[in-house]
ZAFIZA-77380 format. One record per atom (N, C-alpha, C, CB): residue in three letters; atom name; x, y, z. Coordinates in steps of 0.02 Angstrom, whole numbers, plus 50000, padded with zeros to 5 digits. Glycine has a CB too. Example, Ala and Ser with C-alpha at 12.3 -4.5 7.8 and 13.67 -1.06 7.14 Angstrom:
("Ala", "N", (50660, 49716, 50390))
("Ala", "CA", (50615, 49775, 50390))
("Ala", "C", (50660, 49835, 50390))
("Ala", "CB", (50565, 49776, 50452))
("Ser", "N", (50642, 49888, 50354))
("Ser", "CA", (50684, 49947, 50357))
("Ser", "C", (50645, 50002, 50394))
("Ser", "CB", (50704, 49970, 50286))
//
This chain:
("Ala", "N", (56861, 55686, 56548))
("Ala", "CA", (56837, 55648, 56593))
("Ala", "C", (56828, 55581, 56525))
("Ala", "CB", (56764, 55686, 56639))
("Ser", "N", (56864, 55539, 56532))
("Ser", "CA", (56814, 55481, 56488))
("Ser", "C", (56762, 55451, 56492))
("Ser", "CB", (56833, 55436, 56477))
("Asp", "N", (56705, 55465, 56524))
("Asp", "CA", (56652, 55433, 56573))
("Asp", "C", (56627, 55464, 56601))
("Asp", "CB", (56663, 55394, 56614))
("Phe", "N", (56553, 55463, 56598))
("Phe", "CA", (56498, 55509, 56646))
("Phe", "C", (56503, 55466, 56730))
("Phe", "CB", (56394, 55500, 56603))
("Gly", "N", (56550, 55437, 56741))
("Gly", "CA", (56548, 55402, 56813))
("Gly", "C", (56507, 55313, 56807))
("Gly", "CB", (56492, 55465, 56872))
("Phe", "N", (56504, 55294, 56850))
("Phe", "CA", (56493, 55236, 56861))
("Phe", "C", (56505, 55191, 56820))
("Phe", "CB", (56447, 55230, 56876))
("Gly", "N", (56558, 55197, 56769))
("Gly", "CA", (56571, 55160, 56717))
("Gly", "C", (56536, 55192, 56664))
("Gly", "CB", (56556, 55093, 56726))
("Gln", "N", (56506, 55232, 56641))
("Gln", "CA", (56490, 55235, 56572))
("Gln", "C", (56499, 55278, 56526))
("Gln", "CB", (56442, 55228, 56567))
("Pro", "N", (56509, 55248, 56485))
("Pro", "CA", (56574, 55295, 56429))
("Pro", "C", (56517, 55347, 56390))
("Pro", "CB", (56628, 55226, 56347))
("Met", "N", (56564, 55394, 56388))
("Met", "CA", (56523, 55487, 56352))
("Met", "C", (56515, 55473, 56289))
("Met", "CB", (56578, 55575, 56351))
("Thr", "N", (56535, 55399, 56260))
("Thr", "CA", (56527, 55400, 56189))
("Thr", "C", (56506, 55325, 56163))
("Thr", "CB", (56597, 55426, 56157))
("Leu", "N", (56483, 55301, 56123))
("Leu", "CA", (56439, 55219, 56116))
("Leu", "C", (56509, 55199, 56063))
("Leu", "CB", (56326, 55216, 56063))
("Pro", "N", (56526, 55132, 56086))
("Pro", "CA", (56543, 55078, 56052))
("Pro", "C", (56548, 55093, 55977))
("Pro", "CB", (56496, 55026, 56066))
("Lys", "N", (56602, 55090, 55925))
("Lys", "CA", (56570, 55088, 55855))
("Lys", "C", (56519, 55027, 55843))
("Lys", "CB", (56629, 55082, 55799))
("Gly", "N", (56467, 55015, 55808))
("Gly", "CA", (56423, 54973, 55795))
("Gly", "C", (56364, 54976, 55852))
("Gly", "CB", (56457, 54909, 55786))
("Glu", "N", (56388, 55017, 55904))
("Glu", "CA", (56322, 55013, 55950))
("Glu", "C", (56274, 55044, 55943))
("Glu", "CB", (56327, 55025, 56006))
("Pro", "N", (56197, 54980, 55921))
("Pro", "CA", (56156, 55036, 55928))
("Pro", "C", (56133, 55086, 55972))
("Pro", "CB", (56120, 55022, 55916))
("Leu", "N", (56080, 55141, 55942))
("Leu", "CA", (56060, 55187, 55989))
("Leu", "C", (55998, 55159, 56029))
("Leu", "CB", (56045, 55253, 55954))
("Trp", "N", (55965, 55159, 56084))
("Trp", "CA", (55913, 55150, 56126))
("Trp", "C", (55844, 55186, 56099))
("Trp", "CB", (55936, 55175, 56195))
("Pro", "N", (55795, 55191, 56092))
("Pro", "CA", (55795, 55112, 56083))
("Pro", "C", (55785, 55065, 56025))
("Pro", "CB", (55753, 55092, 56119))
("Ile", "N", (55800, 55021, 56018))
("Ile", "CA", (55847, 54983, 55965))
("Ile", "C", (55786, 54966, 55933))
("Ile", "CB", (55903, 54914, 55990))
("Arg", "N", (55727, 54935, 55980))
("Arg", "CA", (55655, 54891, 55916))
("Arg", "C", (55604, 54933, 55963))
("Arg", "CB", (55635, 54767, 55916))
("Glu", "N", (55558, 54932, 55895))
("Glu", "CA", (55496, 54960, 55930))
("Glu", "C", (55454, 54958, 55992))
("Glu", "CB", (55462, 54948, 55900))
("Asp", "N", (55456, 54896, 56014))
("Asp", "CA", (55436, 54852, 56073))
("Asp", "C", (55479, 54892, 56141))
("Asp", "CB", (55464, 54760, 56057))
("Gln", "N", (55546, 54924, 56133))
("Gln", "CA", (55593, 54940, 56172))
("Gln", "C", (55576, 55036, 56179))
("Gln", "CB", (55670, 54909, 56135))
("Lys", "N", (55533, 55053, 56131))
("Lys", "CA", (55508, 55128, 56160))
("Lys", "C", (55477, 55140, 56213))
("Lys", "CB", (55469, 55159, 56123))
("Pro", "N", (55459, 55201, 56230))
("Pro", "CA", (55433, 55214, 56328))
("Pro", "C", (55370, 55229, 56294))
("Pro", "CB", (55474, 55294, 56398))
("Gln", "N", (55319, 55209, 56340))
("Gln", "CA", (55265, 55229, 56331))
("Gln", "C", (55263, 55300, 56389))
("Gln", "CB", (55214, 55165, 56340))
("Val", "N", (55208, 55361, 56354))
("Val", "CA", (55192, 55398, 56381))
("Val", "C", (55111, 55389, 56419))
("Val", "CB", (55208, 55442, 56339))
("Val", "N", (55124, 55399, 56483))
("Val", "CA", (55043, 55418, 56515))
("Val", "C", (55036, 55495, 56535))
("Val", "CB", (55025, 55371, 56594))
("His", "N", (54981, 55512, 56537))
("His", "CA", (54985, 55590, 56537))
("His", "C", (54939, 55605, 56586))
("His", "CB", (54969, 55628, 56468))
("Asn", "N", (54920, 55533, 56654))
("Asn", "CA", (54907, 55573, 56702))
("Asn", "C", (54911, 55537, 56779))
("Asn", "CB", (54841, 55600, 56684))
("Val", "N", (54950, 55550, 56811))
("Val", "CA", (54936, 55514, 56894))
("Val", "C", (54907, 55441, 56874))
("Val", "CB", (54865, 55565, 56950))
("Ala", "N", (54843, 55438, 56869))
("Ala", "CA", (54785, 55396, 56868))
("Ala", "C", (54825, 55330, 56830))
("Ala", "CB", (54713, 55435, 56824))
("Glu", "N", (54822, 55355, 56756))
("Glu", "CA", (54883, 55310, 56713))
("Glu", "C", (54925, 55268, 56717))
("Glu", "CB", (54919, 55330, 56695))
("Phe", "N", (54955, 55313, 56772))
("Phe", "CA", (55037, 55303, 56786))
("Phe", "C", (55021, 55233, 56833))
("Phe", "CB", (55086, 55381, 56837))
("Leu", "N", (54995, 55244, 56896))
("Leu", "CA", (54957, 55215, 56949))
("Leu", "C", (54947, 55166, 56912))
("Leu", "CB", (54899, 55249, 56980))
("Glu", "N", (54894, 55146, 56875))
("Glu", "CA", (54855, 55102, 56847))
("Glu", "C", (54918, 55037, 56823))
("Glu", "CB", (54807, 55143, 56783))
("Val", "N", (54966, 55081, 56787))
("Val", "CA", (55038, 55028, 56740))
("Val", "C", (55059, 54996, 56825))
("Val", "CB", (55136, 55099, 56682))
("Leu", "N", (55071, 55046, 56846))
("Leu", "CA", (55114, 55032, 56920))
("Leu", "C", (55081, 54968, 56960))
("Leu", "CB", (55106, 55108, 56978))
("Leu", "N", (55030, 54991, 56962))
("Leu", "CA", (54991, 54928, 57023))
("Leu", "C", (54964, 54879, 56995))
("Leu", "CB", (54928, 54952, 57071))
("Phe", "N", (54936, 54900, 56906))
("Phe", "CA", (54891, 54836, 56896))
("Phe", "C", (54906, 54789, 56835))
("Phe", "CB", (54819, 54858, 56888))
("Gln", "N", (54985, 54836, 56815))
("Gln", "CA", (54990, 54813, 56734))
("Gln", "C", (55072, 54777, 56760))
("Gln", "CB", (54989, 54898, 56653))
("Thr", "N", (55093, 54722, 56704))
("Thr", "CA", (55165, 54717, 56695))
("Thr", "C", (55189, 54767, 56680))
("Thr", "CB", (55188, 54678, 56654))
("His", "N", (55271, 54793, 56724))
("His", "CA", (55281, 54849, 56698))
("His", "C", (55372, 54840, 56679))
("His", "CB", (55253, 54912, 56754))
("Leu", "N", (55393, 54781, 56728))
("Leu", "CA", (55458, 54744, 56722))
("Leu", "C", (55509, 54761, 56666))
("Leu", "CB", (55442, 54675, 56714))
("Asp", "N", (55496, 54779, 56603))
("Asp", "CA", (55524, 54773, 56554))
("Asp", "C", (55496, 54820, 56499))
("Asp", "CB", (55524, 54710, 56543))
("Arg", "N", (55460, 54874, 56532))
("Arg", "CA", (55439, 54927, 56519))
("Arg", "C", (55455, 54989, 56516))
("Arg", "CB", (55411, 54926, 56537))
("Val", "N", (55458, 55040, 56486))
("Val", "CA", (55469, 55093, 56527))
("Val", "C", (55410, 55152, 56515))
("Val", "CB", (55543, 55118, 56511))
("Val", "N", (55389, 55166, 56555))
("Val", "CA", (55316, 55209, 56572))
("Val", "C", (55335, 55294, 56570))
("Val", "CB", (55280, 55186, 56664))
("Val", "N", (55337, 55328, 56555))
("Val", "CA", (55344, 55399, 56566))
("Val", "C", (55283, 55447, 56575))
("Val", "CB", (55380, 55423, 56513))
("Leu", "N", (55307, 55468, 56630))
("Leu", "CA", (55250, 55526, 56674))
("Leu", "C", (55250, 55585, 56650))
("Leu", "CB", (55264, 55543, 56750))
("Pro", "N", (55253, 55628, 56630))
("Pro", "CA", (55299, 55706, 56608))
("Pro", "C", (55279, 55737, 56677))
("Pro", "CB", (55266, 55765, 56524))
("Asp", "N", (55346, 55758, 56697))
("Asp", "CA", (55320, 55810, 56758))
("Asp", "C", (55294, 55756, 56806))
("Asp", "CB", (55252, 55872, 56736))
("Gly", "N", (55306, 55700, 56806))
("Gly", "CA", (55297, 55628, 56851))
("Gly", "C", (55324, 55645, 56935))
("Gly", "CB", (55359, 55554, 56810))
("Val", "N", (55361, 55681, 56933))
("Val", "CA", (55410, 55689, 56997))
("Val", "C", (55376, 55735, 57035))
("Val", "CB", (55488, 55717, 56983))
("Arg", "N", (55362, 55786, 56994))
("Arg", "CA", (55334, 55818, 57052))
("Arg", "C", (55247, 55809, 57067))
("Arg", "CB", (55354, 55894, 57041))
("Leu", "N", (55233, 55797, 57004))
("Leu", "CA", (55138, 55783, 57013))
("Leu", "C", (55147, 55701, 57062))
("Leu", "CB", (55080, 55763, 56900))
("Leu", "N", (55191, 55673, 57061))
("Leu", "CA", (55190, 55616, 57150))
("Leu", "C", (55204, 55638, 57199))
("Leu", "CB", (55235, 55558, 57165))
("Gly", "N", (55224, 55712, 57186))
("Gly", "CA", (55275, 55748, 57269))
("Gly", "C", (55344, 55712, 57283))
("Gly", "CB", (55227, 55729, 57357))
("Gln", "N", (55377, 55686, 57237))
("Gln", "CA", (55441, 55648, 57246))
("Gln", "C", (55508, 55699, 57223))
("Gln", "CB", (55436, 55575, 57195))
("Gln", "N", (55474, 55765, 57256))
("Gln", "CA", (55546, 55807, 57225))
("Gln", "C", (55602, 55816, 57294))
("Gln", "CB", (55520, 55904, 57190))
("Leu", "N", (55597, 55766, 57334))
("Leu", "CA", (55638, 55763, 57390))
("Leu", "C", (55644, 55706, 57391))
("Leu", "CB", (55621, 55789, 57448))
("Gly", "N", (55627, 55666, 57344))
("Gly", "CA", (55669, 55586, 57346))
("Gly", "C", (55718, 55606, 57287))
("Gly", "CB", (55613, 55500, 57325))
("Ile", "N", (55730, 55652, 57263))
("Ile", "CA", (55792, 55671, 57221))
("Ile", "C", (55848, 55699, 57250))
("Ile", "CB", (55778, 55714, 57174))
("Pro", "N", (55932, 55643, 57250))
("Pro", "CA", (55956, 55682, 57297))
("Pro", "C", (55987, 55778, 57269))
("Pro", "CB", (56019, 55626, 57327))
("Ala", "N", (55972, 55789, 57319))
("Ala", "CA", (55998, 55895, 57323))
("Ala", "C", (56059, 55883, 57253))
("Ala", "CB", (56064, 55938, 57441))
("Val", "N", (56075, 55851, 57266))
("Val", "CA", (56166, 55858, 57209))
("Val", "C", (56130, 55843, 57157))
("Val", "CB", (56252, 55791, 57218))
("Leu", "N", (56090, 55814, 57131))
("Leu", "CA", (56049, 55797, 57063))
("Leu", "C", (55997, 55858, 57045))
("Leu", "CB", (56003, 55723, 57074))
("Arg", "N", (55999, 55868, 57074))
("Arg", "CA", (55912, 55923, 57069))
("Arg", "C", (55960, 55996, 57063))
("Arg", "CB", (55836, 55925, 57174))
("Gln", "N", (56014, 56020, 57083))
("Gln", "CA", (56046, 56081, 57067))
("Gln", "C", (56074, 56057, 57002))
("Gln", "CB", (56098, 56109, 57123))
("Ala", "N", (56110, 55994, 57007))
("Ala", "CA", (56154, 55991, 56931))
("Ala", "C", (56077, 55993, 56858))
("Ala", "CB", (56217, 55883, 56929))
("Cys", "N", (56026, 55954, 56878))
("Cys", "CA", (55984, 55983, 56834))
("Cys", "C", (55960, 56031, 56827))
("Cys", "CB", (55951, 55965, 56829))
("Ala", "N", (55957, 56080, 56880))
("Ala", "CA", (55941, 56159, 56869))
("Ala", "C", (55975, 56197, 56832))
("Ala", "CB", (55943, 56194, 56921))
("Ala", "N", (56055, 56162, 56849))
("Ala", "CA", (56101, 56221, 56818))
("Ala", "C", (56098, 56205, 56752))
("Ala", "CB", (56179, 56227, 56842))
("Ser", "N", (56098, 56144, 56721))
("Ser", "CA", (56085, 56134, 56655))
("Ser", "C", (56037, 56147, 56616))
("Ser", "CB", (56088, 56091, 56646))
("Gly", "N", (55988, 56167, 56656))
("Gly", "CA", (55913, 56179, 56628))
("Gly", "C", (55932, 56261, 56616))
("Gly", "CB", (55836, 56157, 56694))
("Glu", "N", (55973, 56291, 56670))
("Glu", "CA", (55989, 56345, 56628))
("Glu", "C", (56046, 56380, 56613))
("Glu", "CB", (55960, 56381, 56642))
("Ala", "N", (56075, 56333, 56595))
("Ala", "CA", (56134, 56333, 56544))
("Ala", "C", (56109, 56349, 56471))
("Ala", "CB", (56171, 56261, 56544))
("Arg", "N", (56047, 56301, 56469))
("Arg", "CA", (56023, 56300, 56386))
("Arg", "C", (55976, 56354, 56379))
("Arg", "CB", (55983, 56227, 56358))
("Arg", "N", (55955, 56398, 56429))
("Arg", "CA", (55900, 56436, 56439))
("Arg", "C", (55956, 56531, 56420))
("Arg", "CB", (55859, 56411, 56542))
("Arg", "N", (56019, 56494, 56438))
("Arg", "CA", (56078, 56557, 56419))
("Arg", "C", (56100, 56568, 56344))
("Arg", "CB", (56153, 56542, 56457))
("Arg", "N", (56091, 56490, 56324))
("Arg", "CA", (56120, 56492, 56250))
("Arg", "C", (56084, 56511, 56216))
("Arg", "CB", (56141, 56441, 56218))
("Gly", "N", (56018, 56501, 56235))
("Gly", "CA", (55962, 56524, 56196))
("Gly", "C", (55930, 56449, 56159))
("Gly", "CB", (55993, 56587, 56135))
("Ala", "N", (55923, 56413, 56197))
("Ala", "CA", (55925, 56344, 56177))
("Ala", "C", (55845, 56344, 56153))
("Ala", "CB", (55951, 56286, 56243))
("Thr", "N", (55810, 56329, 56134))
("Thr", "CA", (55718, 56318, 56138))
("Thr", "C", (55697, 56265, 56144))
("Thr", "CB", (55675, 56336, 56082))
("Ser", "N", (55742, 56212, 56140))
("Ser", "CA", (55720, 56136, 56149))
("Ser", "C", (55760, 56101, 56171))
("Ser", "CB", (55701, 56101, 56097))
("Glu", "N", (55742, 56035, 56198))
("Glu", "CA", (55793, 55984, 56182))
("Glu", "C", (55836, 55943, 56145))
("Glu", "CB", (55784, 55964, 56193))
("Pro", "N", (55892, 55935, 56152))
("Pro", "CA", (55953, 55917, 56115))
("Pro", "C", (55923, 55871, 56061))
("Pro", "CB", (56012, 55880, 56163))
("Ala", "N", (55948, 55883, 56014))
("Ala", "CA", (55921, 55809, 55964))
("Ala", "C", (55954, 55750, 55970))
("Ala", "CB", (55927, 55818, 55886))
("Met", "N", (55930, 55705, 56002))
("Met", "CA", (55958, 55641, 55991))
("Met", "C", (55957, 55597, 55924))
("Met", "CB", (55930, 55607, 56036))
("Arg", "N", (56032, 55564, 55930))
("Arg", "CA", (56048, 55519, 55873))
("Arg", "C", (56008, 55464, 55865))
("Arg", "CB", (56112, 55496, 55875))
("Gly", "N", (56023, 55452, 55804))
("Gly", "CA", (55983, 55403, 55757))
("Gly", "C", (55959, 55393, 55699))
("Gly", "CB", (55947, 55395, 55770))
//
């Protein structure tokens, strides 16, 4: 396939910068549900990426993700374990 679906290409066009392009585009990592909810409820967050590690589970939203996507993610993790990968894939940049 030439794309991931939804018109998303598998490779970037020549010269296209990788995200994040600028320092202000880097994700902000919060460390607990209270911090995440503080950002979500009381701070401007539309132009920010705020990450709560393991947030889907911590927020009790496991069933909010379609089953087919949960299964694909689980299969991906299993494939990495079988290959003996000990870390996430390296990011280009």
